C-alpha positions in Angstrom: -79.0 -208.1 -220.5 -76.0 -206.4 -221.9 -77.2 -203.1 -220.6 -77.4 -204.7 -216.9 -74.0 -206.0 -217.6 -72.5 -202.7 -218.2 -74.0 -201.3 -215.3 -72.3 -203.8 -212.9 -69.1 -203.0 -214.8 -69.5 -199.2 -214.5 -69.8 -199.7 -210.6 -66.8 -201.9 -210.4 -64.5 -199.2 -212.1 -65.9 -196.6 -209.7 -65.1 -198.7 -207.2 -61.5 -199.1 -208.2 -62.1 -202.7 -209.1 -62.2 -202.8 -213.0 -60.6 -206.3 -212.9 -63.5 -207.8 -211.2 -65.1 -207.6 -214.5 -65.0 -210.8 -216.3 -63.0 -211.3 -219.7 -61.1 -208.2 -218.7 -58.0 -208.0 -220.9 -55.0 -205.1 -220.9 -55.1 -204.9 -224.7 -58.5 -204.4 -225.1 -59.7 -202.9 -222.0 -56.4 -200.5 -221.2 -54.2 -199.8 -224.1 -56.6 -199.8 -226.7 -58.6 -197.0 -224.6 -55.2 -195.2 -224.4 -54.6 -195.7 -228.3 -55.3 -191.8 -228.9 -52.8 -190.3 -226.2 -50.0 -193.0 -227.2 -50.4 -192.2 -230.8 -50.2 -188.5 -230.0 -47.0 -189.4 -227.9 -45.6 -191.6 -230.4 -45.4 -188.8 -233.4 -44.5 -186.1 -230.9 -41.3 -188.4 -230.2 -39.8 -187.4 -233.7 -38.2 -184.8 -231.9 -35.9 -187.4 -230.9 -34.2 -187.1 -234.3 -33.3 -183.5 -233.7 -30.0 -182.2 -232.2 -29.1 -178.8 -230.9 -25.9 -178.5 -232.5 -27.4 -179.1 -235.9 -28.3 -176.2 -238.2 -32.1 -175.6 -238.9 -32.4 -177.3 -242.2 -30.6 -180.3 -240.6 -33.3 -180.6 -237.8 -35.8 -180.0 -240.2 -34.6 -183.0 -242.3 -34.1 -184.9 -239.4 -37.5 -184.4 -238.1 -38.9 -185.4 -241.7 -36.9 -188.6 -241.6 -37.8 -189.5 -238.1 -41.3 -188.8 -238.8 -41.2 -191.3 -242.0 -39.6 -193.7 -239.8 -42.2 -193.3 -237.3 -45.3 -193.5 -239.5 -43.8 -196.4 -241.9 -43.1 -198.4 -238.9 -46.7 -198.0 -237.6 -48.1 -198.3 -241.3 -46.7 -201.7 -241.8 -47.4 -203.1 -238.7 -51.4 -202.1 -239.6 -51.0 -203.8 -242.9 -49.3 -207.0 -241.0 -52.4 -206.9 -239.0 -54.8 -206.5 -241.9 -55.7 -202.9 -241.3 -55.5 -199.7 -243.4 -52.1 -198.5 -243.6 -53.0 -195.2 -241.3 -56.1 -196.9 -239.2 -55.9 -196.5 -235.7 -55.6 -199.9 -234.0 -59.1 -201.5 -232.3 -56.7 -203.6 -230.2 -53.3 -203.2 -228.8 -51.3 -205.9 -228.4 -47.7 -206.5 -227.4 -46.3 -205.9 -230.9 -47.9 -202.5 -231.2 -46.5 -202.0 -227.6 -43.1 -203.1 -228.5 -43.3 -201.0 -231.6 -44.3 -197.9 -229.2 -41.3 -198.3 -227.1 -38.7 -199.2 -229.5 -39.0 -197.3 -232.6 -39.1 -193.7 -231.2 -35.9 -194.9 -229.0 -33.8 -195.7 -232.3 -34.2 -192.2 -233.6 -31.7 -190.2 -231.5 -29.4 -193.5 -232.1 -29.8 -193.4 -235.5 -29.9 -189.7 -236.5 -27.1 -188.4 -234.0 -25.7 -191.6 -232.1 -26.9 -190.6 -229.1 -27.4 -193.8 -226.6 -28.2 -192.4 -223.4 -31.2 -190.3 -225.1 -32.1 -193.7 -226.7 -32.3 -195.2 -223.3 -34.1 -192.5 -221.5 -36.6 -192.5 -224.3 -37.5 -196.2 -224.2 -37.4 -195.7 -220.4 -40.0 -193.2 -220.4 -42.3 -195.2 -223.0 -42.2 -197.7 -220.8 -42.9 -195.8 -217.6 -45.9 -194.3 -219.5 -47.1 -197.4 -220.5 -47.0 -198.5 -216.7 -49.0 -195.2 -215.9 -51.6 -195.7 -218.2 -52.1 -199.5 -217.0 -52.3 -198.2 -213.5 -54.8 -195.1 -214.2 -57.0 -197.3 -216.6 -56.3 -200.9 -216.1 -56.7 -200.5 -212.2 -58.7 -197.5 -212.0 -55.8 -195.4 -210.1 -58.0 -192.5 -209.9 -60.9 -194.4 -208.4 -58.9 -196.2 -206.0 -57.4 -193.0 -204.9 -61.1 -191.1 -204.2 -62.0 -194.3 -202.4 -58.9 -194.2 -200.1 -59.5 -190.8 -199.7 -63.1 -191.2 -198.5 -61.8 -194.3 -196.1 -59.0 -192.0 -194.5 -60.9 -190.5 -191.4 -62.4 -194.1 -190.7 -58.6 -195.6 -191.0 -57.0 -193.2 -189.0 -59.7 -193.5 -186.3 -58.7 -197.5 -186.4 -55.3 -196.5 -186.2 -55.9 -194.0 -183.1 -54.7 -197.0 -180.6 -51.6 -197.3 -182.3 -51.2 -193.3 -182.8 -51.3 -193.3 -178.9 -48.5 -195.7 -178.3 -46.4 -195.0 -181.2 -46.4 -191.3 -181.4 -44.8 -190.5 -178.1 -41.9 -192.7 -178.6 -41.5 -191.6 -182.1 -41.9 -187.9 -181.1 -39.0 -188.3 -178.6 -36.8 -190.2 -181.3 -37.5 -187.6 -184.0 -36.4 -184.7 -181.4 -33.3 -186.1 -180.5 -32.7 -186.1 -184.2 -33.9 -183.0 -185.2 -31.6 -181.2 -182.6 -28.6 -183.4 -183.7 -25.6 -181.2 -185.7 -24.7 -184.3 -187.7 -28.4 -184.7 -189.2 -28.5 -181.2 -190.1 -25.1 -181.3 -191.6 -26.0 -184.6 -193.7 -29.3 -183.6 -195.0 -28.2 -179.8 -195.5 -25.3 -180.6 -197.6 -26.6 -183.7 -199.5 -27.0 -183.0 -203.5 -30.9 -183.0 -204.4 -30.7 -186.0 -206.5 -29.3 -187.8 -203.4 -32.2 -186.5 -201.4 -34.8 -187.9 -203.6 -33.0 -191.1 -203.8 -33.1 -191.4 -199.9 -36.7 -190.7 -200.1 -37.2 -192.9 -202.4 -35.6 -195.4 -200.6 -37.4 -194.9 -197.6 -40.9 -195.1 -199.3 -39.7 -198.6 -201.0 -38.7 -199.8 -197.4 -42.2 -198.9 -196.0 -44.1 -200.1 -199.2 -42.4 -203.2 -198.7 -43.9 -203.8 -195.3 -47.2 -202.8 -196.6 -47.1 -205.3 -199.7 -45.8 -208.1 -197.5 -49.1 -208.2 -195.4 -51.3 -207.7 -198.5 -51.5 -211.5 -199.8 -52.8 -212.6 -196.3 -55.2 -209.7 -195.9 -56.9 -210.2 -199.6 -57.6 -214.0 -198.7 -59.4 -213.0 -195.7 -61.5 -210.2 -197.2 -62.4 -212.6 -200.2 -64.5 -214.8 -197.7 -66.7 -217.4 -199.0 -67.5 -215.2 -201.9 -66.9 -216.6 -205.6 -63.1 -216.8 -205.9 -60.9 -214.4 -207.5 -58.1 -214.8 -209.8 -54.5 -213.4 -210.0 -55.1 -210.3 -211.4 -58.3 -209.5 -209.4 -56.4 -210.2 -206.0 -53.8 -207.8 -207.2 -56.5 -205.4 -207.9 -57.7 -205.6 -204.2 -54.5 -205.6 -202.9 -53.7 -202.3 -204.6 -57.1 -200.7 -203.0 -55.7 -201.8 -199.5 -52.2 -200.9 -200.4 -53.3 -197.3 -201.3 -55.6 -196.9 -198.5 -52.8 -197.9 -196.2 -50.2 -195.7 -197.9 -52.3 -192.9 -197.8 -52.6 -193.0 -193.9 -48.7 -193.3 -193.8 -48.5 -190.1 -195.9 -50.9 -187.9 -194.1 -48.8 -188.8 -190.8 -45.5 -188.0 -192.0 -46.9 -185.0 -193.8 -48.2 -184.2 -190.3 -45.0 -184.8 -188.6 -42.9 -182.8 -191.4 -45.3 -179.8 -190.9 -44.8 -179.8 -187.1 -41.1 -180.0 -187.3 -41.2 -177.1 -190.1 -43.3 -175.0 -187.3 -40.7 -176.2 -184.4 -37.7 -175.5 -186.1 -38.7 -172.2 -187.3 -39.3 -171.3 -183.6 -36.2 -173.0 -182.2 -33.5 -173.0 -184.5 -32.2 -169.3 -185.3 -29.6 -168.5 -188.1 -26.9 -168.4 -185.2 -27.7 -172.1 -184.6 -27.6 -173.0 -188.1 -24.6 -170.9 -188.4 -23.0 -173.1 -186.0 -24.0 -176.4 -187.3 -23.7 -176.2 -191.1 -21.5 -173.2 -191.6 -24.4 -170.8 -193.1 -27.4 -169.2 -191.7 -29.3 -170.9 -194.4 -31.3 -170.5 -197.6 -34.4 -168.6 -197.1 -37.6 -169.8 -198.9 -40.4 -167.1 -198.9 -40.5 -164.1 -196.7 -39.5 -163.8 -193.1 -41.7 -162.3 -190.7 -41.7 -161.2 -187.5 -43.4 -163.1 -184.2 -43.3 -162.4 -180.6 -40.4 -160.4 -181.0 -38.2 -162.8 -182.9 -37.8 -163.3 -186.9 -39.0 -166.5 -188.3 -37.2 -167.6 -191.4 -38.5 -171.0 -193.4 -35.1 -172.2 -194.9 -34.4 -174.9 -197.4 -32.1 -176.7 -194.9 -35.0 -176.6 -192.4 -37.3 -178.3 -195.0 -34.9 -180.8 -195.9 -34.2 -182.2 -192.2 -38.1 -181.9 -191.5 -38.7 -184.1 -194.5 -35.9 -186.6 -193.9 -37.3 -187.0 -190.5 -40.7 -187.3 -191.5 -39.7 -190.2 -193.8 -38.1 -191.9 -191.2 -41.1 -191.5 -189.0 -43.6 -192.7 -191.9 -41.6 -195.9 -192.1 -41.7 -196.7 -188.3 -45.1 -195.9 -188.5 -46.1 -198.3 -191.3 -44.1 -201.0 -189.4 -46.1 -200.1 -186.1 -49.8 -200.4 -187.8 -48.9 -203.8 -189.7 -47.6 -205.2 -186.6 -50.5 -204.1 -184.2 -53.2 -207.0 -184.7 -56.0 -204.8 -183.0 -55.6 -202.1 -185.7 -55.3 -204.7 -188.5 -58.7 -206.3 -187.3 -60.3 -202.9 -187.1 -58.7 -201.8 -190.7 -60.2 -205.0 -192.4 -63.5 -204.6 -190.9 -63.7 -201.0 -192.3 -62.4 -202.5 -195.8 -64.8 -205.4 -195.7 -67.8 -203.0 -194.7 -67.0 -201.0 -198.0 -66.3 -203.5 -200.1 -69.0 -206.1 -199.1 -71.5 -204.5 -201.4 -69.2 -204.9 -204.3 -68.2 -208.3 -203.7 -72.1 -209.1 -203.0 -72.7 -207.4 -206.7 -70.1 -209.5 -208.1 -71.9 -212.5 -207.2 -75.1 -210.9 -209.1 -72.8 -210.0 -211.8 -71.6 -213.3 -212.5 -75.1 -215.0 -212.0 -76.4 -212.7 -214.7 -73.4 -213.5 -216.7 -73.7 -217.3 -216.5 -78.0 -217.1 -217.2 -77.2 -214.9 -220.4 -74.6 -217.3 -221.4 -77.4 -220.1 -221.2 -79.8 -218.4 -223.3 
């Protein structure tokens, strides 16, 4: 009986819906599975005790002291939990995760008073835990693989939206692309700010996608066994990745178009008059039809910015189009109907195994 249940659970994981497994627990099913990786990172963060301004022997002493602190904290927690001093935990709970985040962050603070380094270490460890939770807990790799298989059908479902949205979007984008101020803003912007702007636009587009998900998840669930909050989040993440992948493909296609268009139409003289320089070439230039084509960093910056604006516009357009939502949801239902049917069988099998 247990073998049959495990077969169902493997299929849920491969469908990107591991939270459909009853009794799922983050401590046992996520972080405990990642314990070897987290242990390796934990020990490797002894480097946080080092300082470039110190001598070799001072750094070796700091490394030994940092390692002693990390291992002592880990061992004492094991003893409190009733385990052997160096035993790898069989269950990674909140206290273990707190030790993983806080203890390595104390090393640069204790040994060299580096407050910023301590904050960065704690933030990096939190980010790693979030990534582990997404990849293992929500089956992110399987979700992306599933969404990639759905991509052609999703783009087909959005074809009617594309035929209406793209002409207006293209005209709007072309006006921006040949605008002097657009080139001046994004050509001179620091790279860190450029990344921040891209992240802001991605956040706006993601917010529009997330805002529609709760209602669509309820419709998708139908009359099957009810989903708890975590399971609804898992299903919503599948839909979010699927729609987000469509937006990403459309944005990349726009970026590629404007890179080619800009290489053909925006020559060095135009760039010189707009931004005061002919641009920073990326890769070799080459002759084509009697002219010389050059891909510049400035061209990539402006093309990427316009593609990001276009991606946000496309995300809003598809989510406000009722025909697309119905067609897209039908495709999702068709793909997930079998998974939800398996879940009903799985729950019935669990109930029968408990009664016996």
